[in-house]
N, C-alpha and C positions, 0 to 999 in steps of 0.2 A: 455815740455814733460809731459804727464799725469803720475799719480802715477802708473797706471797699466803698462804703457809702460816702466817706470823706473824699475819696478819690473821684467818685462820680460828681460830687458836689463841686469840687474844685474845677473839674473839666467843664462842667456846665457853666460855671461862672466865667471861666476863661473864654469859652465859645461865645457867651453872651457879649463880653467886652469886644472880642474880635469882630463879631457880626456888627456890633454898633460902630466900631471903628471904621469898618469897610463899607458900611451902608452909604455913608455920605460920598465916599470916593466912587463907589459904584454908580450912584445916581448921577454924579458929576460926569463921570466917564461916558455913561450912556447918553447924556445930553450933548456932550462934546462930539461923540461919534455921529449923532443925528445931525448936528449943525454942520460938521465937516462934510457929511454925506450930501447935504443939500447943495453945498458948493460944487462938489463933484458932479452931482446930477445936472446942475445948471450948465456947467461946462460940457458935459456929455451931450446934453440936448442941443446947445447952441453951436458946438464944434468950433468955438472961436479961440480956443487956447493955443498958446505958442509952445513949441517944442525945442529944447536945446539938449545938449549931451554933457553930463558930468565927466564921462569917460567913454571909451569904446563900448557900445552895446549897453549903455546905461543912461537912458533918456530921463529927462525931467520936464514937466510941463508947468505952466503958470497955475494950473489947477492944483498940482502938488503943493506949490508954495503958498497959495491962498488958503488951502485947507490946513497946512501946517501952522500958519499964523493964527487961524481961528482956534486950533487945538491948544496952542501954547497960551493964548489969552485965557481960555477957560480952565485948563488943567493947572498950568503953572501959576496962573493968576489966582486961582482958587486955593492952591496949596503952595505958596512961595517957598516954604521950608523944604519941600521935596526937590530932589534932583531932577534933571531933565536930559533925555537922550532921544534925539529924533534924526531920522535920515536926512531931513532937509534943514536942520539947524546946525550951525557950527558947534562942534563939541566943546564942552567946558569941563575940564578935569575936576572941578569942584563937586561934580556928581559922585565921584569916588568916595567922598567923605560923608555922603548922605545915607541914612539908614533906609529911606524909602525914595524910590526914583521912578518917575514916569518914563516909559519907553514906548515910542510911538512911530508908526509909519502912516503919514497922512493919506498916502495912496499906494498901497501894495498891489502890484499888477499894472504898472504904468504902461507897459507894452500892450496889454490887452485893452486898456483904456483908450490908447491912441488908435488901435485897430477897430474899435467899436465892439469889442467882445465884452459882455457884462460879467466878467470874472475878475473884479478888482474890489478892494475893501479898504475901509479905514480900520487901522489896527492900533489898539491902545492897551498897554499893560502897566500894572503897578508891581514893582518888585520890592521886596523887603529883605535886606541882608542877602541879596542875590537870588532869592526864591520868588517865583511869580505867584503873587497872591490875588491878583485880579486881572481879568482879561475881557475886553470888549472888541468884537469884530463885526463890522457892519458892511453889508453889500447894499448900497443905496438904490441900485437898479432893480434887484430882485426883492428888495425890502426884507432882507434877512438880518436880524439882529441877534448875535450870539453873545451871551454874557456869562460870566462866572466870577465868583469870589470865594476865597478859601473857606471851606466848611459850609458853603451855602449852595453847592451844586452848580451844574451847568444848565443853561436855559437857551432855547431858541424861541424868540418872540414871546417870552414869558412862560413857555411850557418847558417842564423838565426834560432833558435829553441825556442819553448815555451812549457809550460806545457799544459796538456790536459784540456778539458772542461767537463770531466765526473763529474756528480754532485751527484750520488748515489753509495753507497758501493756495492750494488748488481750488478752493471755494471762495477765495478772497477777492475783493475789489480794491485795487491799490491805485491811488491817485498819483499821476506822474506830472512832471514839469512839461509844459508845452515846448519850451525851448530844447530840453533834453531829448524829448521824443522826436522832434524835427531833425535833430542831429543824429538820430539812430541809436542813441545810448540806451534805449529801453528794449531794443529788439531781443536781446538775450534773455529778457524776463518773460516775453510773450509765450503763452502756452502753459507756463507754470502758475499763472494767476491772470485775472482779468485786469488789464491796464487801461486806466481812463485818464487821458490828459486833461488837466485843468489849470487855468492861470492863477497866479498869486499863491505864494507859499502860505501866507496867513489864512487865505480862504480854504486851501486844502486842509489845513489843520482844523479849522472850524468844522468842516464837513465831516471829518473823521470823529471829532468830539460829539457831533450830533447824530452819529450812527448812520450817516449817509454813505459812508465807505468804511473799509476796515483798517486801512493803513495808508501812509505816504512816507516816502523817504527820498533823500538826495545825497549823493556823495560829493556834491559841489559845496564849497564854503558858502555860508550864509551869514548875514548880519543879525545881531540881536533883535533889531526892530522887525525883522522878517518873522521871527519865531516866538517872541515873548508872549504876545497876546494868546496865540494858539496853544502855547505850553500851559498857560493857566486854564484854558478851556479843556484841554486833553486830561489834565490831572483831575480836575473836578468832575469830569465825565466818567472817570474810572479807568482811563487808559494810561499809557506810559509814553514818555518822550525822552530820548537820549541823543548823544552824538553818535556817529556811525560806529564807534568802538564800544558802545554800550555804557559810556560814562554819563552820569547825571549832569544836567546843564546847570550852570551858574551864570547869572546875568549881572550887568553893571560892572563889567571888567574893564581894565585899561584897553585891551584889544577887543573890539566889538565883533570880531569874526568868530564864527562857530564852525568847527570842522565837520560839515555835513550834519545830517539829522535823520533819525528814525522816529516816527510817531505811529502808534498802533493802539489797538484795543487791549493790549497787554498780552493776550493769548498768543499773538503772532510774533511777538517781539524777538524772542530767541531765534526763531526760524529766519527772520529777516536779517538779524546780525550775522548769522552763519553764512547767509547767501551773498552778502555784499563783499566785494573785493577789498583787500587792505591787509593790515597786519593781523597777526593771530588774534582771534577773538575768544571771549569767554565761552566755555562749553555750557 
């Protein structure tokens, strides 16, 4: 067998093992997202949830907590050897010593959920040695299920999806934070691109991965659970995601804060990096 044939054979065998390894996790994550989504849908319909605040401008509802309990039971219960990081669970430093870690947000877009805006999602990611290898993002009101696993592509409701081919910002649709636009932080970008405010960071990332928009970004710090599921989707859909300085993201760190984020179809990434304020960026 030629060296090229041997290389192809080894790669095919590795991909087969990887797909087999992730198939069970992906099916479990899909089921967990749907189950948590049913909880959110019930609370959304009944409007009987209670609201409290973890900090200023950071609400949490009984729907967040109930969905988190369901997710942990399914995901961590099904894979107890994996680490666990969730917005609504007390952090356990033991995750730092685990090769694979679930990173979840049971309700990304809590403000929209409270206001009755159907732009919130269940966000589930599996990271391996810091890299996002699986992502599931589910909008239970719009019945949109975004899924991806390393080497298996990105899908929306079972159909393959990819990022757009838009190559200039003047023709691009960029998804913005509702909070940031309400504070006037996006006025400076209007005219140079089409700005579309959407709730939930994870939902925006999923929409970019599915080709529903060309890019999204924020200069505000975000947490790993806001971004991890969308990062897996973006990568498998052929796009690119970095921090605002263009550095690749690494997950399951001691500090869960990420210094802003740019996600795009890849073709717009350098243009977005140069446009954002901050320290000198790569040319």
